[in-house]
TORKOL-4160 file (C-alpha; in steps of 0.2 Angstrom, whole numbers, padded with zeros to 4 digits, m for minus):
360
<pt num="1" X="m0162" Y="m0427" Z="m0181"/>
<pt num="2" X="m0159" Y="m0413" Z="m0195"/>
<pt num="3" X="m0158" Y="m0398" Z="m0188"/>
<pt num="4" X="m0157" Y="m0380" Z="m0197"/>
<pt num="5" X="m0143" Y="m0373" Z="m0193"/>
<pt num="6" X="m0141" Y="m0357" Z="m0203"/>
<pt num="7" X="m0147" Y="m0350" Z="m0220"/>
<pt num="8" X="m0141" Y="m0338" Z="m0231"/>
<pt num="9" X="m0143" Y="m0330" Z="m0247"/>
<pt num="10" X="m0135" Y="m0320" Z="m0262"/>
<pt num="11" X="m0142" Y="m0309" Z="m0276"/>
<pt num="12" X="m0133" Y="m0303" Z="m0292"/>
<pt num="13" X="m0130" Y="m0285" Z="m0292"/>
<pt num="14" X="m0141" Y="m0278" Z="m0302"/>
<pt num="15" X="m0158" Y="m0274" Z="m0296"/>
<pt num="16" X="m0171" Y="m0270" Z="m0309"/>
<pt num="17" X="m0188" Y="m0261" Z="m0306"/>
<pt num="18" X="m0202" Y="m0271" Z="m0312"/>
<pt num="19" X="m0208" Y="m0254" Z="m0321"/>
<pt num="20" X="m0193" Y="m0251" Z="m0330"/>
<pt num="21" X="m0192" Y="m0272" Z="m0335"/>
<pt num="22" X="m0209" Y="m0269" Z="m0342"/>
<pt num="23" X="m0202" Y="m0256" Z="m0353"/>
<pt num="24" X="m0188" Y="m0266" Z="m0357"/>
<pt num="25" X="m0199" Y="m0280" Z="m0362"/>
<pt num="26" X="m0212" Y="m0270" Z="m0372"/>
<pt num="27" X="m0197" Y="m0266" Z="m0384"/>
<pt num="28" X="m0188" Y="m0283" Z="m0384"/>
<pt num="29" X="m0205" Y="m0289" Z="m0388"/>
<pt num="30" X="m0209" Y="m0277" Z="m0402"/>
<pt num="31" X="m0225" Y="m0276" Z="m0397"/>
<pt num="32" X="m0237" Y="m0261" Z="m0403"/>
<pt num="33" X="m0248" Y="m0250" Z="m0395"/>
<pt num="34" X="m0263" Y="m0264" Z="m0388"/>
<pt num="35" X="m0252" Y="m0276" Z="m0383"/>
<pt num="36" X="m0240" Y="m0266" Z="m0373"/>
<pt num="37" X="m0256" Y="m0261" Z="m0363"/>
<pt num="38" X="m0261" Y="m0277" Z="m0360"/>
<pt num="39" X="m0241" Y="m0282" Z="m0354"/>
<pt num="40" X="m0242" Y="m0266" Z="m0344"/>
<pt num="41" X="m0258" Y="m0272" Z="m0333"/>
<pt num="42" X="m0250" Y="m0289" Z="m0332"/>
<pt num="43" X="m0234" Y="m0281" Z="m0324"/>
<pt num="44" X="m0244" Y="m0270" Z="m0312"/>
<pt num="45" X="m0255" Y="m0282" Z="m0304"/>
<pt num="46" X="m0238" Y="m0294" Z="m0302"/>
<pt num="47" X="m0238" Y="m0289" Z="m0283"/>
<pt num="48" X="m0217" Y="m0289" Z="m0288"/>
<pt num="49" X="m0208" Y="m0271" Z="m0286"/>
<pt num="50" X="m0191" Y="m0278" Z="m0291"/>
<pt num="51" X="m0181" Y="m0293" Z="m0296"/>
<pt num="52" X="m0161" Y="m0298" Z="m0298"/>
<pt num="53" X="m0152" Y="m0301" Z="m0313"/>
<pt num="54" X="m0136" Y="m0307" Z="m0318"/>
<pt num="55" X="m0139" Y="m0297" Z="m0333"/>
<pt num="56" X="m0138" Y="m0277" Z="m0334"/>
<pt num="57" X="m0151" Y="m0277" Z="m0349"/>
<pt num="58" X="m0165" Y="m0277" Z="m0340"/>
<pt num="59" X="m0164" Y="m0258" Z="m0333"/>
<pt num="60" X="m0162" Y="m0251" Z="m0351"/>
<pt num="61" X="m0179" Y="m0245" Z="m0355"/>
<pt num="62" X="m0176" Y="m0244" Z="m0375"/>
<pt num="63" X="m0175" Y="m0263" Z="m0375"/>
<pt num="64" X="m0156" Y="m0263" Z="m0381"/>
<pt num="65" X="m0147" Y="m0273" Z="m0369"/>
<pt num="66" X="m0129" Y="m0280" Z="m0373"/>
<pt num="67" X="m0137" Y="m0298" Z="m0372"/>
<pt num="68" X="m0153" Y="m0296" Z="m0377"/>
<pt num="69" X="m0160" Y="m0282" Z="m0389"/>
<pt num="70" X="m0174" Y="m0279" Z="m0400"/>
<pt num="71" X="m0161" Y="m0276" Z="m0414"/>
<pt num="72" X="m0152" Y="m0292" Z="m0413"/>
<pt num="73" X="m0156" Y="m0304" Z="m0428"/>
<pt num="74" X="m0152" Y="m0319" Z="m0418"/>
<pt num="75" X="m0157" Y="m0325" Z="m0401"/>
<pt num="76" X="m0143" Y="m0328" Z="m0389"/>
<pt num="77" X="m0138" Y="m0347" Z="m0391"/>
<pt num="78" X="m0139" Y="m0363" Z="m0377"/>
<pt num="79" X="m0120" Y="m0362" Z="m0379"/>
<pt num="80" X="m0120" Y="m0343" Z="m0375"/>
<pt num="81" X="m0134" Y="m0344" Z="m0360"/>
<pt num="82" X="m0123" Y="m0359" Z="m0353"/>
<pt num="83" X="m0108" Y="m0348" Z="m0354"/>
<pt num="84" X="m0117" Y="m0333" Z="m0344"/>
<pt num="85" X="m0122" Y="m0347" Z="m0332"/>
<pt num="86" X="m0103" Y="m0351" Z="m0329"/>
<pt num="87" X="m0096" Y="m0336" Z="m0328"/>
<pt num="88" X="m0109" Y="m0331" Z="m0314"/>
<pt num="89" X="m0118" Y="m0345" Z="m0304"/>
<pt num="90" X="m0102" Y="m0351" Z="m0296"/>
<pt num="91" X="m0097" Y="m0333" Z="m0288"/>
<pt num="92" X="m0115" Y="m0331" Z="m0282"/>
<pt num="93" X="m0116" Y="m0349" Z="m0274"/>
<pt num="94" X="m0099" Y="m0346" Z="m0265"/>
<pt num="95" X="m0106" Y="m0330" Z="m0257"/>
<pt num="96" X="m0120" Y="m0337" Z="m0250"/>
<pt num="97" X="m0112" Y="m0354" Z="m0245"/>
<pt num="98" X="m0097" Y="m0344" Z="m0236"/>
<pt num="99" X="m0110" Y="m0333" Z="m0226"/>
<pt num="100" X="m0121" Y="m0348" Z="m0223"/>
<pt num="101" X="m0107" Y="m0359" Z="m0213"/>
<pt num="102" X="m0097" Y="m0345" Z="m0206"/>
<pt num="103" X="m0096" Y="m0345" Z="m0188"/>
<pt num="104" X="m0102" Y="m0363" Z="m0187"/>
<pt num="105" X="m0091" Y="m0376" Z="m0195"/>
<pt num="106" X="m0075" Y="m0374" Z="m0206"/>
<pt num="107" X="m0077" Y="m0379" Z="m0224"/>
<pt num="108" X="m0065" Y="m0395" Z="m0222"/>
<pt num="109" X="m0077" Y="m0399" Z="m0209"/>
<pt num="110" X="m0094" Y="m0401" Z="m0220"/>
<pt num="111" X="m0098" Y="m0419" Z="m0223"/>
<pt num="112" X="m0108" Y="m0418" Z="m0238"/>
<pt num="113" X="m0113" Y="m0406" Z="m0251"/>
<pt num="114" X="m0130" Y="m0405" Z="m0261"/>
<pt num="115" X="m0131" Y="m0395" Z="m0275"/>
<pt num="116" X="m0147" Y="m0389" Z="m0283"/>
<pt num="117" X="m0150" Y="m0381" Z="m0300"/>
<pt num="118" X="m0161" Y="m0380" Z="m0315"/>
<pt num="119" X="m0154" Y="m0365" Z="m0325"/>
<pt num="120" X="m0137" Y="m0373" Z="m0329"/>
<pt num="121" X="m0127" Y="m0386" Z="m0333"/>
<pt num="122" X="m0112" Y="m0391" Z="m0335"/>
<pt num="123" X="m0097" Y="m0408" Z="m0331"/>
<pt num="124" X="m0089" Y="m0404" Z="m0319"/>
<pt num="125" X="m0105" Y="m0395" Z="m0311"/>
<pt num="126" X="m0107" Y="m0383" Z="m0299"/>
<pt num="127" X="m0105" Y="m0398" Z="m0284"/>
<pt num="128" X="m0086" Y="m0399" Z="m0290"/>
<pt num="129" X="m0085" Y="m0380" Z="m0295"/>
<pt num="130" X="m0088" Y="m0377" Z="m0275"/>
<pt num="131" X="m0078" Y="m0390" Z="m0270"/>
<pt num="132" X="m0064" Y="m0385" Z="m0276"/>
<pt num="133" X="m0067" Y="m0365" Z="m0275"/>
<pt num="134" X="m0072" Y="m0366" Z="m0256"/>
<pt num="135" X="m0057" Y="m0379" Z="m0253"/>
<pt num="136" X="m0070" Y="m0395" Z="m0245"/>
<pt num="137" X="m0063" Y="m0410" Z="m0241"/>
<pt num="138" X="m0059" Y="m0421" Z="m0259"/>
<pt num="139" X="m0067" Y="m0434" Z="m0250"/>
<pt num="140" X="m0085" Y="m0425" Z="m0246"/>
<pt num="141" X="m0100" Y="m0434" Z="m0252"/>
<pt num="142" X="m0108" Y="m0423" Z="m0267"/>
<pt num="143" X="m0123" Y="m0424" Z="m0274"/>
<pt num="144" X="m0134" Y="m0413" Z="m0286"/>
<pt num="145" X="m0153" Y="m0410" Z="m0290"/>
<pt num="146" X="m0153" Y="m0406" Z="m0308"/>
<pt num="147" X="m0170" Y="m0399" Z="m0318"/>
<pt num="148" X="m0182" Y="m0402" Z="m0305"/>
<pt num="149" X="m0189" Y="m0382" Z="m0303"/>
<pt num="150" X="m0196" Y="m0374" Z="m0291"/>
<pt num="151" X="m0198" Y="m0388" Z="m0278"/>
<pt num="152" X="m0180" Y="m0394" Z="m0278"/>
<pt num="153" X="m0174" Y="m0387" Z="m0263"/>
<pt num="154" X="m0188" Y="m0396" Z="m0253"/>
<pt num="155" X="m0182" Y="m0411" Z="m0260"/>
<pt num="156" X="m0165" Y="m0406" Z="m0256"/>
<pt num="157" X="m0170" Y="m0406" Z="m0239"/>
<pt num="158" X="m0177" Y="m0420" Z="m0239"/>
<pt num="159" X="m0161" Y="m0428" Z="m0243"/>
<pt num="160" X="m0151" Y="m0420" Z="m0229"/>
<pt num="161" X="m0163" Y="m0426" Z="m0218"/>
<pt num="162" X="m0161" Y="m0444" Z="m0223"/>
<pt num="163" X="m0141" Y="m0442" Z="m0223"/>
<pt num="164" X="m0143" Y="m0434" Z="m0205"/>
<pt num="165" X="m0155" Y="m0448" Z="m0198"/>
<pt num="166" X="m0142" Y="m0461" Z="m0204"/>
<pt num="167" X="m0124" Y="m0454" Z="m0204"/>
<pt num="168" X="m0116" Y="m0450" Z="m0188"/>
<pt num="169" X="m0110" Y="m0433" Z="m0186"/>
<pt num="170" X="m0116" Y="m0425" Z="m0204"/>
<pt num="171" X="m0112" Y="m0406" Z="m0208"/>
<pt num="172" X="m0124" Y="m0406" Z="m0225"/>
<pt num="173" X="m0123" Y="m0390" Z="m0235"/>
<pt num="174" X="m0137" Y="m0388" Z="m0246"/>
<pt num="175" X="m0134" Y="m0374" Z="m0260"/>
<pt num="176" X="m0148" Y="m0368" Z="m0273"/>
<pt num="177" X="m0142" Y="m0358" Z="m0286"/>
<pt num="178" X="m0154" Y="m0352" Z="m0301"/>
<pt num="179" X="m0151" Y="m0339" Z="m0316"/>
<pt num="180" X="m0169" Y="m0338" Z="m0322"/>
<pt num="181" X="m0166" Y="m0323" Z="m0332"/>
<pt num="182" X="m0152" Y="m0328" Z="m0344"/>
<pt num="183" X="m0166" Y="m0339" Z="m0353"/>
<pt num="184" X="m0177" Y="m0324" Z="m0357"/>
<pt num="185" X="m0183" Y="m0330" Z="m0374"/>
<pt num="186" X="m0188" Y="m0313" Z="m0386"/>
<pt num="187" X="m0202" Y="m0321" Z="m0396"/>
<pt num="188" X="m0218" Y="m0315" Z="m0389"/>
<pt num="189" X="m0230" Y="m0329" Z="m0384"/>
<pt num="190" X="m0241" Y="m0329" Z="m0366"/>
<pt num="191" X="m0227" Y="m0343" Z="m0359"/>
<pt num="192" X="m0213" Y="m0330" Z="m0362"/>
<pt num="193" X="m0223" Y="m0316" Z="m0356"/>
<pt num="194" X="m0229" Y="m0325" Z="m0341"/>
<pt num="195" X="m0210" Y="m0329" Z="m0338"/>
<pt num="196" X="m0201" Y="m0313" Z="m0341"/>
<pt num="197" X="m0213" Y="m0304" Z="m0331"/>
<pt num="198" X="m0208" Y="m0316" Z="m0314"/>
<pt num="199" X="m0194" Y="m0324" Z="m0315"/>
<pt num="200" X="m0177" Y="m0318" Z="m0307"/>
<pt num="201" X="m0160" Y="m0324" Z="m0299"/>
<pt num="202" X="m0153" Y="m0327" Z="m0283"/>
<pt num="203" X="m0146" Y="m0340" Z="m0273"/>
<pt num="204" X="m0148" Y="m0348" Z="m0255"/>
<pt num="205" X="m0136" Y="m0362" Z="m0243"/>
<pt num="206" X="m0142" Y="m0371" Z="m0229"/>
<pt num="207" X="m0132" Y="m0381" Z="m0216"/>
<pt num="208" X="m0141" Y="m0395" Z="m0209"/>
<pt num="209" X="m0133" Y="m0403" Z="m0196"/>
<pt num="210" X="m0137" Y="m0416" Z="m0183"/>
<pt num="211" X="m0121" Y="m0412" Z="m0172"/>
<pt num="212" X="m0117" Y="m0394" Z="m0173"/>
<pt num="213" X="m0124" Y="m0387" Z="m0154"/>
<pt num="214" X="m0136" Y="m0372" Z="m0157"/>
<pt num="215" X="m0150" Y="m0366" Z="m0144"/>
<pt num="216" X="m0167" Y="m0372" Z="m0149"/>
<pt num="217" X="m0165" Y="m0375" Z="m0167"/>
<pt num="218" X="m0179" Y="m0378" Z="m0181"/>
<pt num="219" X="m0179" Y="m0398" Z="m0185"/>
<pt num="220" X="m0184" Y="m0405" Z="m0201"/>
<pt num="221" X="m0198" Y="m0418" Z="m0196"/>
<pt num="222" X="m0208" Y="m0424" Z="m0212"/>
<pt num="223" X="m0210" Y="m0423" Z="m0230"/>
<pt num="224" X="m0224" Y="m0427" Z="m0240"/>
<pt num="225" X="m0226" Y="m0428" Z="m0259"/>
<pt num="226" X="m0240" Y="m0427" Z="m0274"/>
<pt num="227" X="m0239" Y="m0429" Z="m0294"/>
<pt num="228" X="m0254" Y="m0422" Z="m0301"/>
<pt num="229" X="m0251" Y="m0430" Z="m0320"/>
<pt num="230" X="m0266" Y="m0419" Z="m0325"/>
<pt num="231" X="m0255" Y="m0404" Z="m0326"/>
<pt num="232" X="m0240" Y="m0411" Z="m0333"/>
<pt num="233" X="m0242" Y="m0403" Z="m0348"/>
<pt num="234" X="m0246" Y="m0386" Z="m0341"/>
<pt num="235" X="m0229" Y="m0383" Z="m0333"/>
<pt num="236" X="m0214" Y="m0388" Z="m0340"/>
<pt num="237" X="m0193" Y="m0385" Z="m0343"/>
<pt num="238" X="m0186" Y="m0389" Z="m0357"/>
<pt num="239" X="m0170" Y="m0387" Z="m0368"/>
<pt num="240" X="m0169" Y="m0376" Z="m0384"/>
<pt num="241" X="m0156" Y="m0370" Z="m0397"/>
<pt num="242" X="m0159" Y="m0353" Z="m0388"/>
<pt num="243" X="m0159" Y="m0360" Z="m0370"/>
<pt num="244" X="m0172" Y="m0367" Z="m0358"/>
<pt num="245" X="m0190" Y="m0366" Z="m0365"/>
<pt num="246" X="m0203" Y="m0363" Z="m0350"/>
<pt num="247" X="m0223" Y="m0367" Z="m0352"/>
<pt num="248" X="m0232" Y="m0359" Z="m0340"/>
<pt num="249" X="m0250" Y="m0360" Z="m0344"/>
<pt num="250" X="m0264" Y="m0349" Z="m0337"/>
<pt num="251" X="m0273" Y="m0364" Z="m0328"/>
<pt num="252" X="m0258" Y="m0367" Z="m0316"/>
<pt num="253" X="m0268" Y="m0358" Z="m0302"/>
<pt num="254" X="m0284" Y="m0366" Z="m0307"/>
<pt num="255" X="m0274" Y="m0384" Z="m0305"/>
<pt num="256" X="m0266" Y="m0380" Z="m0286"/>
<pt num="257" X="m0286" Y="m0372" Z="m0284"/>
<pt num="258" X="m0292" Y="m0392" Z="m0286"/>
<pt num="259" X="m0280" Y="m0400" Z="m0277"/>
<pt num="260" X="m0271" Y="m0390" Z="m0263"/>
<pt num="261" X="m0283" Y="m0393" Z="m0251"/>
<pt num="262" X="m0283" Y="m0412" Z="m0251"/>
<pt num="263" X="m0264" Y="m0411" Z="m0251"/>
<pt num="264" X="m0261" Y="m0403" Z="m0237"/>
<pt num="265" X="m0275" Y="m0413" Z="m0228"/>
<pt num="266" X="m0265" Y="m0429" Z="m0232"/>
<pt num="267" X="m0248" Y="m0422" Z="m0227"/>
<pt num="268" X="m0255" Y="m0416" Z="m0210"/>
<pt num="269" X="m0266" Y="m0434" Z="m0206"/>
<pt num="270" X="m0251" Y="m0443" Z="m0210"/>
<pt num="271" X="m0244" Y="m0433" Z="m0196"/>
<pt num="272" X="m0257" Y="m0435" Z="m0185"/>
<pt num="273" X="m0259" Y="m0413" Z="m0187"/>
<pt num="274" X="m0273" Y="m0401" Z="m0194"/>
<pt num="275" X="m0270" Y="m0385" Z="m0200"/>
<pt num="276" X="m0273" Y="m0378" Z="m0183"/>
<pt num="277" X="m0259" Y="m0386" Z="m0177"/>
<pt num="278" X="m0248" Y="m0376" Z="m0189"/>
<pt num="279" X="m0241" Y="m0359" Z="m0184"/>
<pt num="280" X="m0230" Y="m0355" Z="m0198"/>
<pt num="281" X="m0233" Y="m0357" Z="m0216"/>
<pt num="282" X="m0219" Y="m0356" Z="m0228"/>
<pt num="283" X="m0224" Y="m0356" Z="m0246"/>
<pt num="284" X="m0216" Y="m0354" Z="m0261"/>
<pt num="285" X="m0223" Y="m0337" Z="m0271"/>
<pt num="286" X="m0225" Y="m0345" Z="m0286"/>
<pt num="287" X="m0234" Y="m0328" Z="m0293"/>
<pt num="288" X="m0248" Y="m0318" Z="m0284"/>
<pt num="289" X="m0261" Y="m0329" Z="m0291"/>
<pt num="290" X="m0255" Y="m0345" Z="m0285"/>
<pt num="291" X="m0252" Y="m0336" Z="m0267"/>
<pt num="292" X="m0270" Y="m0330" Z="m0267"/>
<pt num="293" X="m0279" Y="m0346" Z="m0272"/>
<pt num="294" X="m0269" Y="m0357" Z="m0258"/>
<pt num="295" X="m0274" Y="m0342" Z="m0244"/>
<pt num="296" X="m0293" Y="m0345" Z="m0250"/>
<pt num="297" X="m0291" Y="m0363" Z="m0252"/>
<pt num="298" X="m0283" Y="m0366" Z="m0234"/>
<pt num="299" X="m0292" Y="m0351" Z="m0228"/>
<pt num="300" X="m0277" Y="m0344" Z="m0220"/>
<pt num="301" X="m0274" Y="m0326" Z="m0214"/>
<pt num="302" X="m0267" Y="m0312" Z="m0223"/>
<pt num="303" X="m0252" Y="m0313" Z="m0211"/>
<pt num="304" X="m0250" Y="m0331" Z="m0213"/>
<pt num="305" X="m0243" Y="m0329" Z="m0229"/>
<pt num="306" X="m0235" Y="m0311" Z="m0225"/>
<pt num="307" X="m0216" Y="m0315" Z="m0227"/>
<pt num="308" X="m0221" Y="m0325" Z="m0245"/>
<pt num="309" X="m0230" Y="m0310" Z="m0251"/>
<pt num="310" X="m0214" Y="m0299" Z="m0246"/>
<pt num="311" X="m0202" Y="m0311" Z="m0255"/>
<pt num="312" X="m0211" Y="m0311" Z="m0271"/>
<pt num="313" X="m0212" Y="m0291" Z="m0270"/>
<pt num="314" X="m0192" Y="m0289" Z="m0266"/>
<pt num="315" X="m0184" Y="m0303" Z="m0278"/>
<pt num="316" X="m0198" Y="m0311" Z="m0290"/>
<pt num="317" X="m0199" Y="m0329" Z="m0291"/>
<pt num="318" X="m0181" Y="m0337" Z="m0290"/>
<pt num="319" X="m0185" Y="m0354" Z="m0293"/>
<pt num="320" X="m0177" Y="m0366" Z="m0282"/>
<pt num="321" X="m0169" Y="m0354" Z="m0270"/>
<pt num="322" X="m0186" Y="m0344" Z="m0266"/>
<pt num="323" X="m0193" Y="m0354" Z="m0253"/>
<pt num="324" X="m0177" Y="m0353" Z="m0243"/>
<pt num="325" X="m0179" Y="m0334" Z="m0245"/>
<pt num="326" X="m0196" Y="m0336" Z="m0236"/>
<pt num="327" X="m0190" Y="m0348" Z="m0222"/>
<pt num="328" X="m0174" Y="m0338" Z="m0219"/>
<pt num="329" X="m0187" Y="m0323" Z="m0217"/>
<pt num="330" X="m0197" Y="m0330" Z="m0206"/>
<pt num="331" X="m0183" Y="m0338" Z="m0195"/>
<pt num="332" X="m0178" Y="m0319" Z="m0195"/>
<pt num="333" X="m0194" Y="m0312" Z="m0188"/>
<pt num="334" X="m0186" Y="m0322" Z="m0172"/>
<pt num="335" X="m0202" Y="m0332" Z="m0169"/>
<pt num="336" X="m0207" Y="m0336" Z="m0151"/>
<pt num="337" X="m0215" Y="m0352" Z="m0142"/>
<pt num="338" X="m0219" Y="m0366" Z="m0150"/>
<pt num="339" X="m0216" Y="m0368" Z="m0169"/>
<pt num="340" X="m0225" Y="m0380" Z="m0181"/>
<pt num="341" X="m0220" Y="m0373" Z="m0199"/>
<pt num="342" X="m0227" Y="m0382" Z="m0216"/>
<pt num="343" X="m0219" Y="m0380" Z="m0230"/>
<pt num="344" X="m0227" Y="m0380" Z="m0250"/>
<pt num="345" X="m0218" Y="m0378" Z="m0266"/>
<pt num="346" X="m0223" Y="m0387" Z="m0283"/>
<pt num="347" X="m0214" Y="m0388" Z="m0299"/>
<pt num="348" X="m0216" Y="m0398" Z="m0315"/>
<pt num="349" X="m0227" Y="m0412" Z="m0316"/>
<pt num="350" X="m0236" Y="m0404" Z="m0307"/>
<pt num="351" X="m0229" Y="m0409" Z="m0294"/>
<pt num="352" X="m0231" Y="m0405" Z="m0276"/>
<pt num="353" X="m0218" Y="m0404" Z="m0262"/>
<pt num="354" X="m0221" Y="m0403" Z="m0243"/>
<pt num="355" X="m0213" Y="m0404" Z="m0229"/>
<pt num="356" X="m0216" Y="m0402" Z="m0209"/>
<pt num="357" X="m0202" Y="m0392" Z="m0197"/>
<pt num="358" X="m0204" Y="m0388" Z="m0180"/>
<pt num="359" X="m0195" Y="m0384" Z="m0162"/>
<pt num="360" X="m0202" Y="m0384" Z="m0143"/>
């Protein structure tokens, strides 16, 4: 069995109110009065109150940050953005990882490490940097899930379950770290406006084990994924001279609306479950419209998406760690009784990944 023993999170020190970010973006994009009003409308209807970033810039309402500035002739290069990632990703990862294992296992007792990120890459990568910094065993089994986007945490959970199902005495640490805001693009397009409105930085660490004793832990049970190739051009993430470039078309909510009910039905049917068997819904808050569509298509109640909307409001979309922030909120609410949880996230492909977890 693969039990979720602990989840902890970490965010950068700079917490920016959505209204201040909007003023920064209006200046950084150099918008006229009409476009400024359009952007302000989108921000007011984002259901996001604040977001965290490793950059102090986004709180500077005159649009003149140290890294991103309306007056800079040339936007930051990919190399400069990766230098920021190298500076900030490891400390954030260590903070979440140490909090996660504290009281459960010593660092040297971890048997497997899975690092997850789509916002920075290098070799040696985050997995090796964590191994050295936390003084993990030099023999630890390491692997990395890179460039999968918002659903990557579910893929990592799936790998952790496979490890626990096949390896005695397995203690698997997953660390999802994303610095989305370092890839802010200054040319004003609908894709860049949507990204600047939604994304944030954060990290989540999860300890999965088949040997640590914990009273009535949540068990990972089943996984199901499906790709809707008709949406492969509507959500993309590619490398460019000036950072990672996102395509996030306005059709994403429509694509999810068309396919989500059948996907969930297929995932539940495979495990002889139905909607009424699910007691908790752990949905990736990809944005307000996406949550609205999912709630409508699955006939969910407001309380079913309470924690997804709470995380969206307090943190924005941090890509891969986001669904783990939701899972942590659900578990910290101390739910009683039998628990059947359905988890769902999506990303480039358009890929939809799900998990089912439960406890008696």
